[in-house]
C-alpha positions as CSV (number, residue, x, y, z in Angstrom):
1,X,153.5,116.4,58.0
2,X,157.3,117.0,59.9
3,X,158.7,113.8,59.9
4,X,158.4,112.1,63.4
5,X,155.0,113.7,63.8
6,X,152.3,111.5,65.1
7,X,148.8,112.5,64.4
8,X,145.9,110.8,65.3
9,X,143.7,108.4,62.3
10,X,140.1,110.3,62.3
11,X,137.7,107.9,63.5
12,X,136.0,105.3,60.7
13,X,133.0,106.5,59.5
14,X,131.3,103.1,60.4
15,X,129.7,102.2,63.5
16,X,131.1,100.9,66.4
17,X,130.1,97.5,66.9
18,X,128.9,97.1,63.7
19,X,129.6,94.5,61.0
20,X,130.6,97.0,59.0
21,X,133.6,98.6,61.3
22,X,134.7,95.2,61.6
23,X,135.4,94.6,57.6
24,X,136.5,98.6,57.8
25,X,139.3,97.8,60.7
26,X,140.1,94.4,58.1
27,X,140.9,96.4,55.4
28,X,142.8,98.8,56.8
29,X,145.2,96.3,58.6
30,X,145.5,94.2,55.4
31,X,146.3,97.7,53.5
32,X,148.7,98.6,56.5
33,X,150.3,95.2,55.8
34,X,150.9,96.1,52.3
35,X,152.5,99.1,52.8
36,X,154.8,97.6,55.4
37,X,156.1,94.5,53.1
38,X,156.8,97.4,50.2
39,X,159.0,99.7,53.1
40,X,160.6,96.6,54.3
41,X,161.0,93.8,52.4
42,X,162.3,91.4,55.1
43,X,159.2,91.2,56.9
44,X,157.5,90.4,53.6
45,X,156.9,86.7,54.2
46,X,156.2,87.2,57.8
47,X,153.3,90.2,56.8
48,X,151.8,87.3,54.0
49,X,151.6,84.8,56.6
50,X,149.4,86.3,59.2
51,X,147.8,88.9,58.0
52,X,147.6,89.1,53.6
53,X,146.8,85.3,53.5
54,X,144.1,85.2,55.4
55,X,140.2,85.8,54.3
56,X,139.7,87.6,57.7
57,X,140.2,89.2,61.2
58,X,139.4,86.6,63.5
59,X,141.6,83.9,60.7
60,X,144.5,86.1,61.0
61,X,144.1,86.5,64.6
62,X,144.0,82.8,65.7
63,X,146.5,81.9,63.1
64,X,148.7,84.6,65.3
65,X,147.8,83.9,68.8
66,X,148.4,80.4,67.9
67,X,151.8,80.6,66.8
68,X,152.8,82.9,69.9
69,X,151.0,80.6,72.1
70,X,152.4,77.0,71.1
71,X,154.4,74.8,73.0
72,X,156.3,72.0,72.1
73,X,153.5,69.6,73.8
74,X,150.7,72.0,72.6
75,X,151.0,72.4,69.5
76,X,150.1,75.7,67.0
77,X,147.4,73.8,64.4
78,X,145.4,72.3,67.9
79,X,145.0,76.2,69.2
80,X,144.5,77.9,65.5
81,X,141.4,75.3,64.9
82,X,140.5,76.1,69.2
83,X,140.8,80.1,68.5
84,X,139.1,79.8,64.9
85,X,136.3,77.8,65.7
86,X,135.7,80.5,69.2
87,X,136.2,82.9,67.4
88,X,133.7,82.4,63.9
89,X,130.6,81.0,66.3
90,X,130.5,84.3,68.7
91,X,130.5,88.0,67.1
92,X,130.9,89.4,70.2
93,X,134.2,88.3,70.8
94,X,134.8,89.6,67.3
95,X,133.2,92.6,68.7
96,X,135.3,93.5,71.6
97,X,138.6,92.5,69.5
98,X,137.7,95.5,67.0
99,X,136.9,97.3,70.0
100,X,139.9,96.6,71.9
101,X,142.3,97.6,68.0
102,X,140.3,100.9,68.6
103,X,141.0,100.9,72.0
104,X,145.0,100.7,71.5
105,X,144.7,102.9,68.1
106,X,143.3,106.3,69.4
107,X,144.2,106.4,72.7
108,X,148.2,105.2,72.6
109,X,149.6,108.0,70.5
110,X,152.6,105.1,70.3
111,X,150.4,102.3,67.9
112,X,151.1,103.6,64.9
113,X,148.6,101.5,63.0
114,X,145.9,98.8,63.8
115,X,148.1,96.1,62.7
116,X,151.0,97.1,64.2
117,X,148.9,96.4,67.5
118,X,147.5,93.1,65.6
119,X,150.8,92.0,65.3
120,X,152.7,93.4,68.2
121,X,151.0,95.0,71.1
122,X,150.9,92.0,73.7
123,X,148.2,93.5,75.9
124,X,145.7,93.2,73.0
125,X,147.1,89.6,72.3
126,X,147.0,88.0,75.7
127,X,143.3,90.1,76.4
128,X,142.1,88.5,73.1
129,X,143.6,84.8,74.0
130,X,141.7,85.2,77.6
131,X,138.7,85.9,76.3
132,X,138.9,82.5,74.6
133,X,140.2,81.3,77.9
134,X,137.4,82.4,79.4
135,X,134.6,81.2,76.7
136,X,136.7,77.9,77.8
137,X,135.4,78.4,81.1
138,X,132.1,78.8,80.9
139,X,131.7,76.2,78.7
140,X,132.9,73.6,81.7
141,X,136.2,73.1,79.5
142,X,138.7,74.3,82.7
143,X,141.4,72.5,82.2
144,X,141.7,74.1,78.7
145,X,141.3,77.2,80.0
146,X,143.7,76.8,82.6
147,X,146.4,75.6,80.3
148,X,145.5,78.8,78.0
149,X,146.3,81.0,81.2
150,X,149.4,79.2,81.7
151,X,151.0,79.9,78.1
152,X,149.5,83.6,78.3
153,X,151.2,84.3,81.7
154,X,154.5,82.4,80.1
155,X,154.7,84.3,76.7
156,X,153.0,87.8,77.3
157,X,153.9,88.5,81.3
158,X,150.2,88.7,81.7
159,X,148.2,86.7,84.4
160,X,144.6,86.9,83.9
161,X,142.1,84.1,85.3
162,X,140.1,82.6,82.5
163,X,137.0,83.1,84.8
164,X,137.4,86.7,85.1
165,X,134.7,88.9,82.8
166,X,136.5,91.7,80.5
167,X,134.4,94.2,78.4
168,X,135.1,95.7,75.4
169,X,137.5,98.5,74.0
170,X,139.9,97.5,76.9
171,X,143.5,98.9,76.4
172,X,146.4,96.6,78.2
173,X,148.7,99.8,78.7
174,X,152.3,97.8,77.9
175,X,150.8,95.2,79.7
176,X,154.0,93.5,81.5
177,X,152.7,92.2,85.3
178,X,149.3,92.9,84.8
179,X,147.3,90.2,87.2
180,X,143.4,89.9,87.4
181,X,142.4,87.1,89.9
182,X,139.4,84.9,89.2
183,X,136.1,87.2,90.0
184,X,137.0,90.5,88.8
185,X,135.4,92.4,86.3
186,X,136.6,94.7,84.0
187,X,133.8,96.7,82.0
188,X,133.8,98.8,79.2
189,X,136.2,101.2,77.2
190,X,138.9,101.3,80.8
191,X,142.4,101.3,80.3
192,X,144.8,99.5,82.5
193,X,148.7,100.3,82.8
194,X,151.5,97.7,83.5
195,X,152.1,96.1,86.7
196,X,148.4,96.4,88.2
197,X,147.0,94.7,90.2
198,X,143.7,93.4,90.5
199,X,143.4,91.0,93.6
200,X,142.1,89.3,96.4
201,X,143.1,90.1,100.4
202,X,143.2,86.7,101.7
203,X,143.0,82.7,101.0
204,X,139.3,82.9,101.2
205,X,137.1,81.9,98.4
206,X,134.1,83.5,96.6
207,X,133.7,86.7,95.0
208,X,136.7,88.6,96.4
209,X,138.5,90.7,93.4
210,X,137.6,94.4,92.0
211,X,134.6,95.2,89.9
212,X,136.0,97.9,87.5
213,X,133.2,99.9,85.8
214,X,132.8,101.3,82.8
215,X,135.4,104.3,81.8
216,X,137.9,103.7,84.4
217,X,141.7,104.6,84.1
218,X,144.3,102.3,86.7
219,X,148.0,104.0,86.4
220,X,150.9,101.7,86.2
221,X,151.8,99.8,89.2
222,X,148.5,100.4,91.0
223,X,147.5,97.6,93.5
224,X,143.6,97.0,94.3
225,X,142.6,94.3,96.3
226,X,139.2,93.2,97.7
227,X,135.7,92.9,96.4
228,X,135.5,96.2,96.2
229,X,133.9,98.6,93.6
230,X,135.9,101.5,91.3
231,X,133.2,103.7,90.1
232,X,132.4,104.7,86.5
233,X,134.8,107.0,85.1
234,X,137.1,106.9,87.9
235,X,140.9,107.6,88.1
236,X,143.6,105.7,89.9
237,X,146.6,107.0,90.2
238,X,149.9,105.3,89.4
239,X,151.3,103.2,92.5
240,X,147.9,103.4,94.6
241,X,147.3,101.1,97.2
242,X,143.2,101.1,97.3
243,X,141.3,99.1,99.8
244,X,137.7,100.4,99.8
245,X,135.1,101.6,97.4
246,X,136.0,104.6,95.0
247,X,133.5,106.6,93.9
248,X,132.3,107.9,90.0
249,X,134.5,110.4,88.2
250,X,136.7,111.0,91.0
251,X,140.5,110.6,91.5
252,X,142.5,108.0,93.9
253,X,146.1,108.6,94.5
254,X,148.6,107.2,97.1
255,X,149.2,104.7,99.7
256,X,146.8,104.1,101.0
257,X,144.9,105.7,98.5
258,X,143.3,109.1,99.2
259,X,140.4,110.6,96.6
260,X,141.7,114.3,95.6
261,X,139.9,117.1,97.4
262,X,138.8,114.5,100.4
263,X,136.6,111.7,101.8
264,X,133.6,114.1,102.1
265,X,133.6,116.2,98.8
266,X,136.1,114.6,96.2
267,X,137.1,116.6,93.2
268,X,134.9,115.6,90.3
269,X,135.6,115.3,86.5
270,X,133.5,115.2,83.2
271,X,135.3,113.0,81.2
272,X,136.3,109.9,80.7
273,X,140.0,108.9,82.0
274,X,139.9,105.6,80.2
275,X,139.4,106.9,77.2
276,X,141.5,110.7,77.0
277,X,144.6,109.2,79.2
278,X,144.6,112.1,81.3
279,X,146.9,110.8,84.0
280,X,147.7,113.9,85.9
281,X,145.1,116.8,85.8
282,X,144.4,115.8,89.5
283,X,147.9,117.5,90.7
284,X,146.9,121.2,90.4
285,X,144.9,120.9,93.2
286,X,147.2,119.0,95.3
287,X,149.8,121.1,96.6
288,X,151.6,117.8,98.2
289,X,152.4,116.6,94.5
290,X,153.7,120.1,93.1
291,X,157.5,120.1,92.9
């Protein structure tokens, strides 16, 4: 393969969500870390302490998150024990972690390895930490959940309320400036780019944030406000402002957002944009956007 050329790896043989897949991904991460340690000795100690010295993915992730999110008063050892206890006792969280690793590896051509995602993708790390904060929230440990939210925001510039519900197979691509409100729901296999807001419309409480269905793609800088539904497999163009429901398999673009093809008979697509990452196929059908 020519130098600099990127080629997506073949998907692993284990079935998604299986224990075998978790072991397969962890094996790949260790193999990649050993390779990188040999190629770049300056990183050998870091790779050993963060990945190679651990016996499982949840231990490595807990150690890494603890070091990333600690402060002078919120110690890394306390966070490590907290993360490890929750990841160890909740197989659904571990399954979601693996699905998120796969999402980054196979949807983002800049993601060169699973270990690169685990170590360096702040969207991935923020999402895993939020899952723990959400678990704490459901256990009525709200002060600690909110403290974690604050640290996640400080460290990763990603602000997701611990009450927000997030599915699996999530890609927060670049992730800087992502804001997700308290009653927001994000389904499975969703891809969200940087500076996306899933917000409310005022100071009133209750169920007030967007519901994002499975397979949705939300472009950079999009703002989705209110208790509205973005239908399964829909696509929200970059910079759009969405204030009403978006039907499944349609594309909404603009400020205020409009449906490509018109409100009465919007153009529908067959692919799942949250997985295909196709941001611009609608342009040929919207002549005003062609330069």
